[in-house]
C-alpha positions, 0 to 999 in steps of 0.5 A: 776719232779716225782710224788711220795708217802712218804712211810717212814723216815730215820735218819742219825746222821753222814752226810755231814754238808750241810744236818745237820737239813734236814729231809730225807724221803723215797719215791716211784714213783706212776703210773697213778692209784696212785700205788707205783712202782720202788725202794724206794729212799731218798729225802730231804724234804724242805716243812715238808711233811709226810708219806702218802703225795703225793709230786713232786720231782726234781732230779739231778742238778734240786734238787740242785736249791732250796734255802735249797739245793743249792750247797748241795750233793743232788740228790732228793728234795721234792719241792711240796706237792700235795693237789689234783691230777686228772688223766684222770678224776680219783681223786688220792688224794684230 
C-alpha cells in the first residue's frame, strides 16, 4: 500500500470495457511530511475520492482484489480515503 495525494483527473472515452464507468484519478505518492514526490500515476477510484484527498492505494495483483477491479487490467486502485494521518506526532491531514 502507498499513501498518495490525488492531484488530478483523467478522462478516457476509449478503454478496456472492464473500465467503463470507472473514474481514473492522477496521484503522487507523499513523503512523511506530506509532500508529493515521484512520478504521477493513474489509479482506478472505487470510493469517490477527489482532488486534494489523501488516499491509500494497492498496486499490482493487490489492485485487482476489490469487487470493482477483480480480473480487470488494473495496476493501481484507490482502496481508502484517509480522514486523519499522523506521522511521528505531526498531523499531515485531519
